[in-house]
TORTIPA-726381 format. One record per atom (N, C-alpha, C): x negated, y negated, z negated; chain; atom name; residue in one letter. Coordinates in steps of 0.05 Angstrom, whole numbers, plus 5000, padded with zeros to 4 digits. Each point is the difference from the previous one (the first is absolute). Layout:
    X    Y    Z unit site code
    X    Y    Z    A   CA    A
...
END
This chain:
    X    Y    Z unit site code
 4983 5024 5000    A    N    M
 5017 4976 5000    A   CA    M
 4982 4975 5000    A    C    M
 5006 4981 5017    A    N    G
 4984 4976 5002    A   CA    G
 5010 4978 4982    A    C    G
 4987 4977 5001    A    N    Y
 5007 4978 4984    A   CA    Y
 5026 4987 5009    A    C    Y
 5005 4998 5026    A    N    G
 5023 4985 5010    A   CA    G
 4993 4971 5000    A    C    G
 5018 4985 5012    A    N    L
 4995 4971 5003    A   CA    L
 4998 4985 4973    A    C    L
 5017 5007 4981    A    N    F
 4999 4987 4974    A   CA    F
 4973 5005 4986    A    C    F
 4990 5025 5003    A    N    G
 4974 5006 4988    A   CA    G
 4978 4985 5012    A    C    G
 5001 4996 5027    A    N    W
 4979 4984 5013    A   CA    W
 5002 4971 4994    A    C    W
 5024 4990 4994    A    N    I
 5003 4972 4991    A   CA    I
 4987 4997 4973    A    C    I
 5004 5019 4982    A    N    V
 4988 4998 4973    A   CA    V
 4970 5002 5002    A    C    V
 4990 5019 5016    A    N    I
 4971 5003 5005    A   CA    I
 4990 4974 5013    A    C    I
 5015 4989 5018    A    N    G
 4992 4975 5013    A   CA    G
 4998 4977 4981    A    C    G
 5018 4998 4981    A    N    L
 4998 4979 4979    A   CA    L
 4974 5003 4984    A    C    L
 4994 5024 4993    A    N    A
 4975 5005 4985    A   CA    A
 4976 4994 5018    A    C    A
 5002 5008 5026    A    N    A
 4978 4995 5019    A   CA    A
 4996 4970 5004    A    C    A
 5022 4985 5001    A    N    G
 4998 4971 5003    A   CA    G
 4986 4987 4976    A    C    G
 5007 5010 4977    A    N    A
 4987 4989 4976    A   CA    A
 4970 5007 5000    A    C    A
 4993 5024 5007    A    N    L
 4972 5008 5002    A   CA    L
 4985 4984 5021    A    C    L
 5013 4996 5023    A    N    A
 4987 4985 5021    A   CA    A
 4995 4971 4991    A    C    A
 5019 4989 4986    A    N    R
 4997 4973 4990    A   CA    R
 4977 4998 4980    A    C    R
 4998 5021 4983    A    N    A
 4978 5001 4981    A   CA    A
 4973 5003 5013    A    C    A
 4999 5016 5022    A    N    L
 4975 5004 5014    A   CA    L
 4992 4977 5018    A    C    L
 5020 4984 5008    A    N    H
 4995 4977 5018    A   CA    H
 5014 4975 4988    A    C    H
 4989 4990 4978    A    N    P
 5014 4977 4987    A   CA    P
 4997 4974 5016    A    C    P
 5017 4982 4993    A    N    G
 4999 4974 5013    A   CA    G
 5029 4991 5005    A    C    G
 5001 4976 5012    A    N    R
 5027 4989 5006    A   CA    R
 5011 5013 5025    A    C    R
 5024 5009 4997    A    N    D
 5014 5013 5023    A   CA    D
 5021 4981 5011    A    C    D
 5001 4997 5027    A    N    P
 5021 4985 5011    A   CA    P
 5026 5015 4996    A    C    P
 5019 4986 4987    A    N    G
 5025 5013 4994    A   CA    G
 5003 5010 4972    A    C    G
 4978 5002 4986    A    N    G
 5001 5008 4972    A   CA    G
 5003 5029 4994    A    C    G
 5009 5006 4976    A    N    L
 5002 5028 4991    A   CA    L
 5021 5016 5016    A    C    L
 5022 4987 5007    A    N    G
 5021 5014 5015    A   CA    G
 4989 5011 5026    A    C    G
 4985 4984 5015    A    N    V
 4989 5009 5025    A   CA    V
 4980 5022 4995    A    C    V
 4984 4997 4979    A    N    T
 4980 5021 4994    A   CA    T
 5014 5026 4994    A    C    T
 5022 5000 4985    A    N    L
 5015 5024 4995    A   CA    L
 5012 5012 5025    A    C    L
 5010 4983 5018    A    N    L
 5010 5010 5025    A   CA    L
 4978 5013 5017    A    C    L
 4977 4987 5000    A    N    V
 4977 5011 5014    A   CA    V
 4993 5027 4988    A    C    V
 5001 5003 4974    A    N    G
 4995 5025 4986    A   CA    G
 5020 5022 5008    A    C    G
 5026 4992 5001    A    N    I
 5020 5019 5008    A   CA    I
 4995 5010 5029    A    C    I
 4994 4982 5018    A    N    V
 4995 5007 5027    A   CA    V
 4975 5018 5001    A    C    V
 4979 4992 4985    A    N    G
 4976 5017 4998    A   CA    G
 5006 5027 4989    A    C    G
 5018 5001 4980    A    N    G
 5007 5026 4989    A   CA    G
 5014 5018 5019    A    C    G
 5018 4988 5015    A    N    V
 5015 5016 5021    A   CA    V
 4981 5009 5022    A    C    V
 4982 4982 5008    A    N    L
 4980 5008 5021    A   CA    L
 4981 5021 4989    A    C    L
 4991 4996 4975    A    N    G
 4983 5020 4987    A   CA    G
 5014 5027 4997    A    C    G
 5025 4999 4993    A    N    G
 5016 5025 4998    A   CA    G
 5002 5014 5027    A    C    G
 5004 4984 5021    A    N    W
 5002 5012 5027    A   CA    W
 4973 5012 5008    A    C    W
 4978 4985 4994    A    N    L
 4974 5009 5006    A   CA    L
 4993 5025 4984    A    C    L
 5007 5000 4975    A    N    G
 4995 5024 4983    A   CA    G
 5015 5024 5010    A    C    G
 5025 4996 5008    A    N    R
 5015 5023 5011    A   CA    R
 4988 5009 5026    A    C    R
 4991 4981 5017    A    N    F
 4987 5006 5025    A   CA    F
 4974 5016 4996    A    C    F
 4985 4993 4979    A    N    L
 4975 5014 4994    A   CA    L
 5005 5026 4984    A    C    L
 5024 5005 4993    A    N    G
 5006 5025 4986    A   CA    G
 5000 4998 4970    A    C    G
 4999 4976 4989    A    N    A
 5001 4997 4970    A   CA    A
 5029 5003 4991    A    C    A
 5005 5018 4982    A    N    G
 5026 5004 4990    A   CA    G
 5005 4984 4975    A    C    G
 5025 5002 4989    A    N    P
 5006 4984 4976    A   CA    P
 4984 5009 4976    A    C    P
 4987 5023 5000    A    N    Q
 4983 5008 4978    A   CA    Q
 4975 4984 4998    A    C    Q
 4992 4987 5021    A    N    S
 4975 4984 5000    A   CA    S
 5007 4970 4996    A    C    S
 5011 4994 4977    A    N    T
 5009 4973 4994    A   CA    T
 4976 4980 5001    A    C    T
 4977 5008 4990    A    N    L
 4977 4981 5000    A   CA    L
 4992 4994 5028    A    C    L
 5000 5019 5018    A    N    L
 4993 4995 5028    A   CA    L
 5020 4982 5013    A    C    L
 5026 5005 4994    A    N    N
 5021 4983 5011    A   CA    N
 4998 4972 4990    A    C    N
 4994 4997 4974    A    N    L
 4997 4973 4989    A   CA    L
 4976 4986 5012    A    C    L
 4978 5015 5004    A    N    A
 4976 4988 5012    A   CA    A
 5005 4991 5028    A    C    A
 5014 5017 5016    A    N    L
 5007 4992 5027    A   CA    L
 5019 4976 5001    A    C    L
 5019 5000 4982    A    N    A
 5019 4977 4999    A   CA    A
 4985 4975 4992    A    C    A
 4982 5002 4981    A    N    T
 4984 4976 4991    A   CA    T
 4982 4991 5023    A    C    T
 4988 5018 5014    A    N    A
 4983 4992 5023    A   CA    A
 5017 4986 5021    A    C    A
 5024 5011 5005    A    N    G
 5017 4987 5020    A   CA    G
 5009 4972 4990    A    C    G
 5007 4998 4975    A    N    A
 5008 4974 4989    A   CA    A
 4977 4980 5000    A    C    A
 4976 5009 4994    A    N    L
 4977 4983 5000    A   CA    L
 4994 4990 5028    A    C    L
 5001 5018 5019    A    N    L
 4996 4992 5028    A   CA    L
 5021 4979 5009    A    C    L
 5025 5005 4994    A    N    L
 5021 4982 5007    A   CA    L
 4997 4973 4986    A    C    L
 4991 5000 4975    A    N    L
 4996 4976 4984    A   CA    L
 4978 4983 5013    A    C    L
 4978 5013 5007    A    N    V
 4978 4985 5013    A   CA    V
 5009 4989 5027    A    C    V
 5015 5015 5016    A    N    L
 5010 4990 5025    A   CA    L
 5020 4977 4996    A    C    L
 5017 5003 4980    A    N    W
 5020 4979 4994    A   CA    W
 4986 4973 4993    A    C    W
 4979 5002 4983    A    N    R
 4985 4976 4993    A   CA    R
 4986 4988 5023    A    C    R
 4989 5016 5018    A    N    A
 4985 4990 5023    A   CA    A
 5020 4986 5019    A    C    A
 5023 5012 5004    A    N    I
 5020 4988 5018    A   CA    I
 5010 4973 4988    A    C    I
 5005 5000 4974    A    N    A
 5010 4976 4987    A   CA    A
 4979 4978 5001    A    C    A
 4974 5007 4997    A    N    R
 4978 4980 5002    A   CA    R
 4998 4989 5028    A    C    R
 5003 5017 5020    A    N    A
 4998 4991 5027    A   CA    A
 5023 4982 5007    A    C    A
 5024 5006 4990    A    N    R
 5023 4983 5005    A   CA    R
 4997 4973 4986    A    C    R
 4989 5000 4976    A    N    A
 4996 4975 4986    A   CA    A
 4979 4983 5013    A    C    A
 4980 5012 5013    A    N    G
 4979 4986 5014    A   CA    G
 5010 4986 5025    A    C    G
 5021 5011 5012    A    N    R
 5011 4989 5025    A   CA    R
 5019 4977 4995    A    C    R
 5011 4999 4976    A    N    S
 5020 4979 4994    A   CA    S
 4987 4974 4994    A    C    S
END
């Protein structure tokens, strides 16, 4: 039995918090955007974990993949926001 969407949202919230702790600083959009980025990272990490064959028994691997996805999205989000601010 897998996590399901609700499980990935919860993992994504944790991943968003971990990504924020690993990459501190001011986020465009604040905490809410960071949590949404974490949820998206969690869902993407869950998809990637399932694709790689990680089952629900490997929670640490799934959390690590979700955190990596959230961290990557957070870095991209900040870069896009900085580029937009530079053009204005």
